[in-house]
C-alpha positions in Angstrom: 88.1 130.1 15.4 89.8 126.9 14.3 88.0 124.4 12.2 87.2 121.6 14.5 86.2 119.2 11.7 89.5 119.6 10.0 91.4 118.7 13.2 89.2 115.6 13.8 89.6 114.4 10.2 93.4 113.9 10.5 93.3 112.2 13.9 91.7 108.8 13.4 94.3 106.3 12.2 93.8 104.9 8.7 94.0 101.4 10.2 91.3 101.9 12.8 89.1 99.4 11.0 91.8 96.8 11.5 92.2 97.5 15.2 88.6 98.1 16.2 86.9 95.7 13.8 83.2 96.0 13.1 82.4 97.6 16.4 79.0 99.3 16.4 77.9 102.3 18.4 76.2 102.0 21.8 73.1 103.8 20.8 70.1 101.7 21.8 68.8 101.2 25.3 69.6 97.5 25.5 71.0 95.5 28.3 74.7 95.0 28.0 76.6 91.8 28.7 80.2 90.5 28.7 80.5 87.2 26.7 83.5 85.2 27.8 84.9 82.5 25.5 86.3 79.2 26.5 89.4 79.2 24.3 91.1 80.5 21.2 91.2 77.2 19.4 91.4 77.1 15.6 92.4 80.7 15.3 93.5 81.9 11.9 96.1 84.0 13.8 99.6 82.7 14.7 102.1 83.5 17.4 104.8 83.2 14.8 103.3 86.0 12.7 102.4 88.9 15.1 102.4 91.4 12.2 98.8 90.4 11.7 97.7 92.0 14.9 100.5 94.1 16.3 102.2 97.2 14.8 105.9 97.1 14.1 106.4 99.4 17.0 104.7 97.0 19.4 106.7 94.1 18.0 110.0 96.1 18.4 109.2 96.7 22.0 108.7 93.0 22.7 112.0 92.3 21.0 113.9 95.1 22.8 112.8 94.0 26.3 112.6 90.3 25.7 108.9 90.0 25.9 107.6 86.9 24.1 104.5 86.8 21.9 101.9 84.5 23.6 98.3 83.4 23.4 97.1 86.6 25.1 98.3 88.5 22.0 96.2 86.4 19.7 92.9 88.1 18.7 89.6 86.4 19.6 88.7 83.7 17.1 86.7 85.7 14.5 84.4 82.6 14.0 83.3 83.0 17.6 82.5 86.7 17.1 80.6 86.0 13.9 78.5 83.3 15.6 77.6 85.7 18.4 76.6 88.5 16.1 74.6 86.1 14.0 72.1 85.8 16.9 71.2 89.4 16.3 73.0 91.0 19.2 75.1 94.2 18.8 78.8 93.9 19.2 80.3 96.7 21.3 84.0 96.0 22.1 86.3 93.0 22.2 89.1 92.1 24.6 91.7 89.5 23.5 93.4 89.6 26.9 90.1 88.7 28.7 89.0 86.6 25.7 85.6 88.3 25.8 83.3 90.7 24.0 80.7 93.2 25.2 77.3 93.1 23.5 74.0 94.8 23.6 70.6 93.2 23.3 67.1 93.4 24.7 66.1 90.1 23.2 66.1 87.3 25.7 66.0 84.6 23.0 69.1 86.1 21.3 70.9 86.1 24.6 69.9 82.5 25.2 71.2 81.6 21.8 74.5 83.2 22.6 74.7 81.3 25.9 74.0 78.1 24.1 77.1 78.4 21.9 79.6 75.6 22.7 82.5 78.0 23.0 80.8 80.5 25.3 82.0 80.2 28.9 79.7 82.8 30.4 77.4 85.7 29.7 77.3 88.3 32.5 75.2 91.4 32.7 77.3 94.6 33.1 75.0 97.5 32.4 71.3 98.0 31.8 71.0 101.2 29.9 72.7 103.1 27.1 75.6 105.4 27.2 75.0 108.9 28.5 74.0 111.9 26.4 76.1 114.8 25.3 77.1 117.3 27.9 80.1 119.3 28.9 80.6 118.6 32.6 79.7 115.7 34.8 79.6 115.5 38.6 81.1 112.1 38.8 84.7 113.3 39.3 83.8 116.3 41.5 81.2 115.2 44.1 82.4 114.9 47.7 85.7 116.6 47.1 86.3 119.8 49.0 86.8 122.7 46.7 87.3 120.4 43.7 86.9 123.3 41.4 88.4 126.1 43.4 87.9 129.9 43.0 90.2 131.4 40.4 92.6 133.9 42.0 95.0 135.8 39.7 97.8 133.3 39.1 101.4 134.2 39.9 103.8 134.6 37.0 106.2 131.6 37.4 108.1 131.9 34.1 107.7 129.6 31.1 105.7 127.0 33.1 103.2 129.5 34.3 101.1 128.3 37.2 102.2 124.7 36.6 105.8 125.4 37.7 105.7 124.2 41.3 103.8 120.9 40.6 106.6 120.0 38.2 109.6 121.3 40.2 108.5 119.6 43.5 109.3 116.3 41.6 112.5 117.8 40.0 110.8 117.2 36.7 112.2 120.5 35.4 115.7 118.9 35.5 114.6 116.3 32.9 113.2 119.0 30.8 116.3 121.1 31.0 118.3 118.1 29.9 116.2 117.8 26.8 113.8 115.0 27.9 110.3 116.4 27.3 108.8 113.2 25.8 109.9 113.5 22.2 109.6 110.1 20.4 107.4 108.6 23.1 103.7 107.8 22.7 101.2 108.1 25.5 97.5 107.0 25.6 95.1 108.9 27.8 92.0 107.2 29.0 89.1 109.4 30.1 85.5 110.5 29.6 86.0 113.2 27.0 88.1 116.2 25.9 85.7 119.1 25.7 87.0 122.0 23.7 90.6 120.7 23.3 90.8 121.7 19.6 90.1 125.3 20.6 92.4 125.8 23.6 95.7 127.5 22.8 97.7 125.4 25.3 97.2 122.5 22.8 98.1 124.4 19.7 101.6 122.8 19.4 100.1 119.3 19.8 98.1 119.9 16.6 100.7 121.9 14.8 103.4 119.3 15.3 101.1 116.4 14.6 101.5 114.9 18.1 97.9 113.8 18.3 98.1 110.4 16.5 94.5 109.1 17.0 91.2 109.3 18.8 88.5 106.7 19.6 85.4 106.6 21.7 85.0 103.0 23.1 81.7 103.9 24.8 80.0 104.9 21.6 82.0 103.2 18.9 83.0 106.3 17.0 85.5 109.2 17.0 83.5 111.6 19.1 85.8 112.5 21.9 85.6 116.3 22.1 82.3 116.4 24.2 80.9 114.6 27.2 83.4 115.7 29.8 85.8 118.5 30.8 87.8 116.1 33.0 89.9 114.7 30.2 90.7 118.3 29.0 92.1 119.2 32.5 94.0 115.9 32.7 95.5 116.3 29.3 96.7 119.8 30.0 98.9 118.5 32.9 100.8 116.5 30.3 100.5 118.1 26.8 100.0 121.8 27.5 102.7 123.8 25.8 102.0 127.5 26.0 105.1 129.2 27.6 104.1 131.8 30.1 100.7 130.2 30.7 101.2 126.5 31.2 103.7 123.7 30.2 102.8 120.1 31.0 105.0 117.3 32.1 105.6 115.7 28.6 104.8 118.4 26.1 106.8 116.8 23.3 105.2 113.4 23.5 102.7 112.1 21.0 99.2 111.0 22.1 96.2 108.8 21.6 93.0 110.0 23.3 90.6 107.1 24.2 87.2 107.6 25.7 86.6 104.5 27.9 84.5 106.2 30.6 80.7 106.9 30.3 80.7 110.2 32.1 77.0 110.0 33.1 76.7 106.5 34.5 78.8 104.0 36.4 78.7 100.3 35.3 81.3 97.5 35.0 81.1 97.7 31.2 83.4 100.7 31.5 86.1 98.4 32.8 85.7 96.3 29.7 86.1 99.5 27.6 89.3 100.2 29.6 90.6 96.7 28.8 89.8 97.1 25.1 91.5 100.4 25.0 94.6 99.1 26.7 94.9 96.3 24.1 94.6 98.8 21.3 97.3 100.9 22.9 99.6 97.9 23.2 98.9 97.0 19.5 99.8 100.5 18.5 103.1 100.5 20.4 102.1 103.0 23.1 104.7 103.4 25.8 102.7 104.9 28.7 99.0 104.8 29.6 97.7 107.6 31.9 94.3 106.7 33.4 92.6 109.0 36.0 89.7 106.5 36.4 88.6 104.1 39.1 85.9 101.6 39.8 84.5 100.3 43.1 80.8 101.4 43.5 78.3 101.3 40.7 74.9 102.7 39.9 73.5 99.2 40.4 74.9 98.1 43.8 74.7 94.5 42.8 77.7 95.1 40.6 79.8 96.7 43.5 83.3 95.4 44.1 84.5 94.4 47.5 87.8 95.2 49.1 88.8 91.5 48.6 88.5 92.2 44.8 91.3 94.7 45.1 94.0 92.0 44.6 95.1 92.9 41.1 93.6 89.7 39.7 89.8 90.0 39.9 88.3 93.0 38.2 88.4 93.4 34.4 90.3 96.7 34.4 92.9 95.5 36.9 93.5 92.3 35.0 94.0 94.4 31.9 96.3 96.9 33.6 98.5 94.1 34.9 98.6 92.6 31.5 99.5 95.9 29.9 102.5 96.0 32.3 103.5 92.5 31.3 103.4 93.6 27.7 106.0 96.3 28.5 104.0 99.4 28.9 104.1 101.8 31.9 100.5 102.2 33.3 99.8 105.2 35.6 96.5 105.2 37.4 95.0 107.5 40.0 94.6 106.0 43.4 91.1 107.4 43.8 89.3 110.0 45.9 87.7 107.7 48.5 89.9 108.5 51.5 87.0 110.2 53.4 84.3 107.8 52.2 83.2 104.4 53.6 85.1 102.6 50.8 88.4 104.3 51.9 90.7 102.2 49.7 92.1 102.4 46.2 89.8 101.5 43.3 90.3 99.3 40.3 92.5 99.3 38.3 94.8 101.0 40.9 95.3 97.6 42.6 96.9 96.1 39.5 100.4 94.7 39.8 103.4 96.3 38.0 101.8 99.7 37.5 102.2 103.1 39.1 99.3 104.0 41.4 99.3 107.7 42.2 98.0 109.3 45.4 97.8 113.0 46.2 99.6 115.5 48.4 99.3 119.3 48.6 102.1 121.6 47.4 104.0 121.1 50.6 104.0 117.3 50.4 101.3 116.9 53.1 99.0 113.9 52.4 95.4 114.9 51.4 92.5 113.4 53.3 90.5 112.5 50.2 93.3 110.4 48.6 92.5 106.7 48.7 94.5 104.3 50.8 96.2 101.0 50.3 97.2 98.3 50.7 95.9 96.0 48.1 93.8 93.1 49.4 96.9 90.8 49.0 99.1 93.2 51.0 101.1 95.1 48.3 102.1 98.7 48.9 99.6 101.2 47.3 99.7 103.9 46.3 103.0 103.6 44.6 104.0 107.3 44.8 102.3 110.6 45.4 102.2 114.0 43.6 100.4 117.3 44.0 96.7 116.7 43.8 95.3 119.6 45.7 95.3 123.1 44.1 96.9 121.5 41.0 96.9 124.0 38.2 95.0 122.8 35.1 93.6 124.5 32.0 90.1 126.0 32.1 88.1 124.2 29.4 86.0 127.3 28.8 87.6 128.9 25.8 86.4 132.4 26.7 88.3 132.3 30.0 91.6 131.5 28.4 93.3 130.7 31.7 94.3 128.1 34.2 92.8 127.3 37.6 93.4 125.1 40.6 91.6 121.8 41.1 91.8 118.9 43.4 91.9 115.1 43.0 94.2 112.2 42.5 93.0 112.5 38.9 95.4 115.5 38.6 98.3 113.9 40.5 98.3 110.9 38.1 99.1 112.7 34.8 101.9 114.6 36.5 103.6 111.3 37.3 102.7 109.8 33.9 104.2 112.6 31.9 107.4 112.6 33.9 107.7 108.8 33.7 107.5 109.3 29.9 110.3 111.8 29.9 112.4 109.6 32.2 111.9 106.6 29.8 112.8 108.8 26.9 116.2 109.5 28.6 116.7 105.8 29.2 115.1 103.8 26.3 117.3 100.8 27.0 115.6 100.3 30.4 112.4 98.2 30.7 109.1 99.6 32.0 109.7 97.9 35.4 113.2 99.3 35.7 111.8 102.8 35.1 109.2 102.2 37.8 111.7 100.8 40.2 114.0 103.9 39.8 111.0 106.1 40.4 110.1 104.2 43.6 113.8 104.3 44.8 114.0 108.0 44.3 110.9 108.7 46.4 111.2 110.3 49.8 109.7 107.4 51.8 111.3 104.6 49.9 112.7 103.1 53.2 109.6 103.7 55.2 106.6 103.3 52.8 103.0 103.3 54.1 99.5 102.9 52.9 98.9 106.6 52.4 102.0 108.0 50.7 103.2 104.7 49.3 106.9 105.2 48.6 106.4 108.9 48.8 107.1 111.9 46.5 109.6 110.8 43.7 112.6 112.9 42.7 113.0 112.4 39.0 116.5 113.9 39.0 117.6 111.2 41.4 115.7 108.5 39.3 117.6 109.7 36.3 120.9 109.3 38.1 119.9 105.9 39.3 119.2 104.8 35.8 122.4 106.4 34.5 124.4 104.4 37.0 125.8 107.6 38.6 124.0 107.2 41.9 125.5 104.9 44.5 124.0 101.4 44.6 122.9 101.8 48.2 120.9 105.0 48.4 120.1 104.8 52.1 122.8 107.3 52.8 124.2 108.0 56.2 126.5 110.8 54.9 126.6 112.8 51.7 128.0 111.3 48.6 129.7 113.3 45.8 129.4 112.1 42.2 130.5 111.9 39.6 133.9 111.7 41.3 136.2 112.5 39.6 134.3 115.2 37.7 135.0 117.6 34.8 132.6 120.5 35.0 130.0 119.8 37.7 129.4 117.3 40.5 126.5 116.8 42.8 125.9 116.2 46.5 123.4 113.4 47.1 121.9 113.0 50.5 118.9 111.2 52.0 117.3 113.2 54.7 115.3 111.0 57.1 113.7 113.9 59.0 110.2 115.0 57.9 111.2 118.7 58.1 113.5 120.6 55.8 117.0 121.3 57.0 119.3 124.2 56.0 122.9 123.3 55.1 126.1 125.3 54.3 128.6 123.9 51.8 132.2 125.1 52.0 134.8 124.1 49.4 138.5 124.2 50.2 141.6 123.8 48.0 144.5 121.5 48.9 146.2 124.1 51.1 143.1 124.7 53.2 141.8 128.0 51.6 138.1 128.3 51.5 137.3 129.2 47.9 133.5 128.7 47.7 130.7 128.9 50.2 127.1 127.9 49.3 123.8 127.7 51.2 121.0 125.4 50.5 118.1 123.6 52.0 117.6 119.8 52.2 114.1 118.4 51.9 112.8 115.2 53.4 114.0 112.3 51.2 116.5 112.4 48.5 118.3 115.6 47.6 120.7 116.4 44.8 122.6 119.6 45.1 124.5 120.5 41.9 127.9 122.3 42.3 129.2 123.9 39.1 131.3 126.7 40.6 134.5 124.6 40.1 134.1 124.3 36.3 136.9 126.8 35.6 139.1 125.8 38.6 142.4 124.0 38.2 142.5 120.3 38.1 143.3 118.5 41.3 141.7 117.6 44.6 139.3 119.7 46.7 137.6 119.2 50.0 133.9 119.7 50.4 132.5 120.4 53.9 128.8 119.9 54.3 127.7 121.7 57.5 124.5 120.4 59.2 122.9 121.9 62.3 124.6 119.4 64.6 127.6 118.1 62.7 129.7 118.4 59.5 130.9 115.9 56.9 134.1 116.5 54.9 134.5 114.7 51.6 137.2 114.7 48.9 136.4 115.3 45.2 138.8 115.2 42.3 138.6 117.4 39.2 140.3 116.2 36.0 
């Protein structure tokens, strides 16, 4: 068996102390509070010298996409933090974007002393007990979901991707992989409750062997213990990082990763949203490209903390404010919509309501919406979810080492990392595009882009079409009334792009004729609802010149001209 301690030793970045500061573990059963400050006056940090608090990779991203350094980037005034801790309270996490810290204390006099500080704006309770104890599985993600952990039938052999093939191919993510975009050079941060057994599972061997795991941190406990507490993160990570041909390959197996525990797997309190914000800021400072978060907050163990639907406006909750800020700082944030579709809450949960992020709902393998997937819109009327992916009978790794297999599970938690990984691959292929341009192409490629709703959002994306949009090869107006051939002229291969408005699949026959009217090629295919790209490579060895392409539908035919040169 592998040496777990050796693997852990190389993961924590050497500069963790700089990023996390003197953060102490959440070990005592004290009340926990968020201390918000009034300002960042008299800070020793400067907007003109971001190298004090941002990595060069983070600075380069801002330069590349024209994102200015502003006051939100400045760390909290260290004198303020020192004055707070001098009262005897325990510092947990800090958030420069929210200009606040989380603390722990059971001393009412110490708390009163904190509140009396002239630069303290507010001190709000967010939790009343310590972080949960060690365990391997937690019911938080699995209760009230039908067949969340399904029985384990013998999986079909679906080639190199194993049982994960369909959930990738239904989004045409395999086309990105075949073109060489598998996430190399990109950095993802995964937020979750723990990664039980990850060092021992063979689907993650290449992640360790190739040094793709860049760092770990537990924002709940203030240490590097991330390989316990929950199996949820293990299953989520497998959907992105797994790389065991024949068993399972994830959506971005060549990306690099940070694993951040922000979720207390055994309780539900708003302090977890502050943890989320702190982790997002660290991810930004490290130059992370994409955040994948299969987490959501609406109802808490203490109902007095519960959010309302009116709070789902992208500007109210701590996690949503942080997610929106992460987007403004140039990152792609993917967050699960939530599993409240059959509950009284019904709607998406924070931070899924954030603006500028990808909120992911769930369908089954046929594209049918799942009843448990949370609904939009946001309280201010924006379309949510953004897109959907397979979230029922989604194949994930079994965290039990002795089983050494995959199994199907349910939840928007599993739809989200599929989209996050493929978004990473798409951005790898188009590094000149901004995060919002990548997100826009994903939305435009989806099968309900022209008729979105509060269940599917813009629908199931087609990453092959998104790639063509970003390449400038797809026509500007993608609401196609007839097929379009491109590139045209072509050299070796062209494609037929068509947007099918019908909800059902439609068979088509494609006939290709030369200039004197001889049929030289006949192909059969099936169009799915939404965007379709049908590659035609059979003319690669044909003579240069013009050809006619006849696309035969059930009730009509379209004839188009293509030029080979």
